[in-house]
C-alpha positions as CSV (number, residue, x, y, z in Angstrom):
1,M,-23.3,10.1,30.1
2,S,-22.6,11.9,26.9
3,V,-20.4,11.1,23.8
4,R,-19.3,14.7,24.0
5,E,-18.6,14.6,28.0
6,L,-17.3,11.2,27.4
7,L,-14.4,13.4,24.3
8,R,-14.0,17.0,27.0
9,N,-12.8,14.1,29.8
10,N,-10.8,12.4,27.8
11,D,-9.1,15.5,26.4
12,E,-7.8,16.8,29.9
13,R,-7.0,13.6,31.4
14,F,-4.8,13.3,28.0
15,R,-3.1,16.9,28.0
16,V,-2.6,16.2,32.2
17,L,-0.5,13.0,30.9
18,A,0.7,14.3,27.2
19,A,2.1,17.4,30.3
20,G,4.3,14.7,31.4
21,F,6.3,14.2,28.3
22,S,9.7,15.0,27.4
23,G,11.1,17.3,24.7
24,D,12.9,13.7,23.1
25,E,9.7,11.3,23.5
26,W,8.0,14.8,21.5
27,A,10.5,14.6,18.8
28,Q,10.6,11.0,18.2
29,P,8.3,9.8,14.8
30,S,5.1,8.9,16.3
31,L,2.9,5.6,14.4
32,C,1.1,8.1,11.9
33,D,3.4,7.6,9.0
34,A,5.4,11.1,9.1
35,W,4.6,12.9,11.7
36,S,6.7,13.6,15.0
37,N,4.2,12.7,18.3
38,H,5.0,17.6,18.3
39,E,3.2,17.0,15.4
40,V,1.0,15.0,15.8
41,L,0.0,17.3,18.9
42,A,-0.2,19.7,16.6
43,H,-3.1,18.6,14.6
44,L,-5.8,17.7,17.3
45,V,-5.4,21.3,18.0
46,I,-5.4,22.4,14.5
47,G,-9.4,19.8,14.3
48,Y,-10.2,22.2,17.7
49,R,-9.0,25.7,16.1
50,T,-9.7,25.8,12.1
51,G,-12.3,26.3,10.3
52,P,-13.5,24.7,7.0
53,G,-13.0,27.8,5.3
54,V,-9.2,27.6,5.8
55,V,-9.3,23.8,5.5
56,A,-10.9,24.2,2.2
57,A,-8.4,26.5,1.2
58,E,-5.4,24.4,2.2
59,I,-6.7,21.2,-0.2
60,L,-7.2,24.0,-3.2
61,R,-3.6,24.6,-2.9
62,H,-2.4,21.1,-2.4
63,R,-3.7,20.4,-5.7
64,G,-6.9,18.8,-3.8
65,S,-5.3,16.6,-1.7
66,F,-6.7,16.7,1.3
67,D,-3.1,15.0,3.3
68,R,-0.8,17.3,1.4
69,A,-3.0,20.3,3.3
70,N,-4.1,17.6,6.8
71,A,-0.4,17.3,7.0
72,A,1.1,21.1,5.8
73,M,-1.1,22.2,8.0
74,A,0.3,20.0,11.0
75,C,3.7,20.6,10.3
76,S,3.5,24.3,10.1
77,L,1.9,25.2,13.0
78,A,4.7,22.4,15.1
79,R,7.4,24.7,13.8
80,T,6.0,27.9,15.1
81,H,4.7,26.5,18.4
82,N,6.7,24.7,21.0
83,P,5.1,22.0,22.8
84,G,4.2,23.2,25.7
85,E,2.1,26.0,24.1
86,L,-0.2,23.2,21.9
87,L,-1.2,21.7,25.0
88,D,-2.6,25.8,26.5
89,E,-4.0,25.9,23.8
90,F,-5.4,22.8,23.8
91,E,-6.5,22.9,27.3
92,R,-8.5,26.4,26.0
93,L,-10.5,24.4,22.4
94,V,-11.0,21.5,24.7
95,H,-13.6,24.2,26.8
96,H,-14.0,26.4,23.7
97,P,-13.6,24.3,20.6
98,R,-14.2,25.8,17.0
99,G,-14.5,25.3,13.6
100,L,-14.7,22.4,13.0
101,G,-14.1,21.7,16.1
102,R,-17.8,22.6,17.3
103,V,-19.5,20.3,14.4
104,F,-17.2,18.1,13.6
105,P,-20.2,15.2,15.0
106,P,-17.9,14.5,18.5
107,R,-17.9,10.2,17.9
108,L,-15.2,10.6,15.3
109,L,-13.0,13.5,17.0
110,L,-13.3,11.2,20.7
111,G,-11.7,8.7,17.9
112,D,-9.1,10.7,15.6
113,H,-7.8,11.6,19.5
114,I,-7.8,7.7,21.4
115,T,-6.5,7.0,17.8
116,H,-3.6,10.1,17.7
117,E,-3.1,10.1,21.5
118,L,-2.4,5.6,21.4
119,D,-0.2,6.2,18.2
120,I,2.0,8.8,20.8
121,L,2.1,5.8,23.9
122,F,3.1,3.4,21.2
123,A,6.0,5.2,19.5
124,I,7.3,5.7,22.9
125,D,7.0,3.1,24.4
126,R,4.5,4.2,27.8
127,E,1.4,2.1,28.8
128,P,-1.7,3.8,27.9
129,T,-4.1,4.3,30.3
130,I,-7.6,5.7,28.9
131,P,-10.4,5.0,30.5
132,L,-12.0,1.8,28.9
133,D,-15.5,2.9,28.5
134,A,-14.4,5.7,25.7
135,V,-12.2,3.5,24.0
136,V,-15.3,1.0,23.8
137,A,-17.0,4.0,22.8
138,V,-14.2,4.0,20.0
139,L,-14.5,0.8,18.8
140,N,-18.1,0.8,18.4
141,T,-17.8,3.7,15.9
142,Q,-15.0,2.5,14.3
143,V,-16.9,-0.6,13.4
144,T,-19.9,0.6,12.3
145,V,-20.0,4.1,10.5
146,P,-17.8,4.4,7.7
147,N,-14.7,6.7,7.9
148,P,-13.0,8.0,4.5
149,F,-10.7,9.2,6.5
150,V,-9.9,6.2,8.7
151,P,-10.5,2.4,6.6
152,A,-11.4,0.5,10.4
153,F,-15.4,0.1,9.4
154,R,-13.5,-2.4,5.8
155,N,-10.5,-3.7,8.0
156,S,-13.5,-4.7,10.3
157,R,-15.5,-6.6,7.8
158,G,-16.3,-10.7,8.3
159,L,-14.3,-10.6,11.1
160,R,-15.1,-12.0,14.9
161,L,-13.6,-9.2,17.4
162,R,-13.1,-9.7,20.9
163,A,-11.8,-7.6,23.3
164,T,-10.2,-9.5,26.2
165,D,-9.7,-6.9,28.7
166,A,-13.6,-5.3,28.5
167,D,-16.3,-6.3,27.4
168,W,-16.8,-5.9,23.9
169,A,-17.1,-7.9,21.1
170,H,-18.2,-7.5,17.0
171,G,-19.7,-9.0,14.8
172,T,-21.4,-13.4,14.3
173,Q,-19.8,-15.1,12.0
174,G,-16.0,-15.4,10.9
175,P,-12.4,-15.6,11.7
176,V,-11.7,-14.5,15.6
177,V,-9.2,-11.4,16.1
178,E,-8.7,-10.6,20.2
179,G,-6.8,-7.9,22.1
180,R,-6.8,-5.0,24.0
181,A,-9.5,-2.8,22.9
182,V,-6.5,-0.3,23.2
183,D,-4.5,-2.3,20.3
184,L,-7.7,-3.5,18.5
185,V,-8.5,0.9,18.2
186,S,-4.7,1.5,16.2
187,V,-4.4,-1.9,14.3
188,L,-8.0,-1.3,12.6
189,G,-6.6,2.6,12.1
190,N,-4.0,0.9,9.6
191,R,-1.3,1.2,12.3
192,Q,0.5,-2.2,11.6
193,R,2.8,-1.4,15.4
194,M,0.3,-3.5,17.3
195,L,-0.5,-5.9,15.2
196,S,1.9,-8.8,16.8
197,A,-0.9,-8.1,19.8
198,L,-3.2,-9.7,18.3
199,R,-4.6,-13.7,18.1
200,G,-7.4,-15.7,16.6
201,D,-7.5,-17.4,13.4
202,G,-8.4,-14.1,11.8
203,A,-5.0,-11.8,12.7
204,D,-3.1,-12.9,9.6
205,L,-6.7,-12.0,7.8
206,L,-6.8,-8.3,9.2
207,A,-2.8,-7.9,8.9
208,S,-3.7,-8.1,5.2
209,R,-5.5,-5.8,5.4
210,V,-4.2,-3.1,7.0
211,S,-1.6,-1.0,4.7
212,P,2.0,0.0,5.3
213,R,1.4,3.6,4.9
214,P,-0.4,4.0,8.2
215,A,-3.1,6.0,7.3
216,R,-3.7,10.2,9.1
217,T,-6.9,10.4,11.1
218,A,-9.4,13.8,10.7
219,G,-10.2,15.8,13.3
């Protein structure tokens, strides 16, 4: 299966799952800085429909800050569209992406979408059911591809990482960090919430690298 097909299948699975979330669950703060779960969903929609020209104009409007522009777009869309409307649009865009969604590397989009799904699920204490092949694909990207939006490549350096629920490992030297694949994805993406689920003599070193202010991923 290609990465594009893996991304599409995962997005369709997420949409079905998310359709069952309550209004209170959408209103909860996510693990992604100051965004609500509703605003995280809006960010996913924006990533699939917004062109580079619009993004560039927003960055200029916010004095060159991608983070502020990214947040402004997501919050604005969430104010004008409820989660049901956003999920309907997301469903259409999964099959017919526009703008950045057509050109952004699918392996990075997969990482963005799974990281943000975990931001939502962990925030509302729901157990992730993401297929392991998709999670492993994200881990492989995180530890091998430097990403200006996600510090996972930096966070993983010099560590031996081991997934306890998948046939995945990275690194041959350094202290060990072990945990479920989804917990590794979340923590490597700079989220502190699941640090307590990781084990090994490298867990404290990884914790020292994870910023108190989680980075927003782009997509």
